[in-house]
N, C-alpha and C positions, 0 to 999 in steps of 0.2 A: 459559482463561488460565493456570491452574496447570499443565495438561498441556504447554502451549507452553513455559513456563519450564523445566519439567523436561527437555524435549528440548533446549532452547537451551543449558542449562548443561552438557550433555554435549558440545556442539559448540564452545563457547568455548575459545580458546587464548590464550596470551600474544600481544599485538599483533593480536588479532582486530578487524576492523572490522564492526560490526553496523549494517545499514541498517534503519530502522523506518518503518512507515506509521502512520496515525492512525485514530481512531474508537473506538467503545465496546468492541469486542473487544480492541483494542490497549491500551485503558485497563485492562481487567481483567487482561491479561497484565502490564502495568507495575506494578500494585498487588501482584502476586505475586512480583516479583523480589526476591531477597535479595542479600547481598554476594557477591563472587567473589574468589578468590585469584589469578586470572589478571591479568597486569600489562600496562600500556601499551595498554589497549583504547580504541577509539573507537566512539561511538554517533552515527550520522548520520541525519538526516531524508531520506527518499527523494524527497519531492515537496512541493509547496506545499500549503496547507491551506485552512481556512475561518475566517472571523472571527466569524460568528454561530454560536457553539457553546458548550456548557458548558465551563468551565475544564478539567474532567477529560478532555475529548476533544479538546482543542486539540493540534495536532501538536507545537508547541514544548514544551508541558507534559509530554507523554508522553515525548518524547525526553530532556528534562531529568531527569525522574523516573527513567528507566531508567539514564541515565548516572551520576546521583548514587548509586543503589543499587549499581551495578557499579564505582563510583569510576573512571569512564571519562571521556574527553574528549568533550564534546558539540559537534556541528556542526549548526546550525539553519538552516532555510529559512523565515524569517518573511515568506512571500509567499503570494499567492492561488494556488490550484491551477490555475485557468484564467483567462486574460486575454482581452481583447477582440479582439486581432488577432495574427496570426503575426509581424508586424513588431515588435509590442510584446514578444512572447515572446522573440524573438531579442535584442532590446535588453537585456531583463532578464537572461537567462542569459549574456549576454556581459559583464556587469559582473563585475569581477575577483573580488570576494568571493563572489558567487553562483556564478560559474564554478568557483571553488576548492572550494566545498562540494559541488557536483554531481560534481566530479572524485573527491572522497573517496567519495561515494555509489556511483560506478561501480566503485571499487576494493573495495567491501565484499565480503567473502567469504561473509557471511551476510546474507540479506534476510528479514525477517519482516513479513508484511502480512496484511490480511484481504481477503476478496472480497465486494464489495457487490452486492446485486441492484439493477438499474437500472429504476426506475419513477417514478411521480409522487410517491412517498413517499421517494425516495432522499435521502440526506444532501446530496448535491451539488445536487439540485433544490431542496430546502428552503432551502439556503444562498443561492439566487438566481442561480446560475450559468447557468440555462437559462430561457428564456421558455417558456410553455406550448406554443407552436407548435413550438419546437425539440425539446422532449421527445417530442411526437407524431411528429415526423419521424424521430427516432432510433429510436423504438419500431417504426415502419413499416420501418426498415432492419434490424430484428432485434436492436436493442440489448437486452442481457439482464444485463450485469454491468459493474462497474467494478473495475479493479485499479490501485491507485495513481493514481486519478482518470482513468484512460484507459478509455474505453468500448469494450467488445467485444460482438460479436454471438454468436448461437448456435453459429457455427462456430469461435469462438475468435479471430476476426480483428478488427482495429481497425474500428470501425463507421463512423467519419467521419475521413478524413485531415485535413480542414480543422479539425475540433475538436482532433484530436491535435496539430496544429501550434501550437495555442494553449495547450497544457498544459505546465506547468512541473514537471519531475522527470525521473527516469531513464526511458528507453524500455522497453517490455515485452521487446524482444529482449535488452536488457541484463539485465533481471531474470531471464529464463530461463537466462542464461549463468552465473549465480552458482554457486559451489560448493554452497551450500545456499540454495535458494529455497523458503522455508517459508510456506505459506498456512495461515491459521487461520480457519476459518469453519464455523459450525454453524447448525442450525435448518432446518426443512422448507422455509421460504420461500426458502432460498438454494440449493436443489438445482440448479436450472437454471443459476444463476450459476457454481456449482462445476463443473458439467459443461462449461460453455463454457471455463472456465479450464483444465480438464483437456485438452480438445481442442486448445487453444492451446499445451499443454505448458509453461505458465508456472511451474509449481512441480515440485520433485522430492520434496517432503515435504508431506503434507496432514494437519493436525491438525483433526479434526472429531468429530461425535457418531456414535453407533452407527447411528442411522437413515440418515443420509446415507452412511455407509460401506457399509451393507448395500445401499442403492440403487445405488451405484457398482459394487459387486462383482457383483451379481446382475442388474441391469437396464441397465447402461451399454452 
């Protein structure tokens, strides 16, 4: 988290738009943020979140905490990450206030997010977004990671288009197009997830630990 903040503060400029994901890694980053002299900044939530979570890892709380520290304008998405149908997703993202927030997220020049491992213990699974059978199906399809609540396989591709159409937030192709697409992920259990994200070319900066860095350099 501290390393992520140090890098981020070098990238921030006047009128920067910073897109933020959520989770425990992002919470650690948020608690390390200090004030900034850059003016007219915006901090925007990149995607929907989960309701069954500790206050510190809720998306809106993380976005708000960072915006307060940076004296930036916060844009929030107080919505679920995944909804029941593609039609419902279209209706929600079509609402003018939600649409406006997502437009700001797409304009963000900096996106900072973590990469999650996808398995039975994943945050999205524990939050109740998937039935046990759905998780098993996704794992059979090669699901290995989630980036901004979008599930990818070992090849770095979207695992299920049907699921992707039910997800609220910016698309992964929009994420990889950012000037700075910064992934923050560490821990041996995340190696395969990070490798999948690397294959998909979703980040142009990776902030990680020494072990994962060594595995990527010497064994990728």
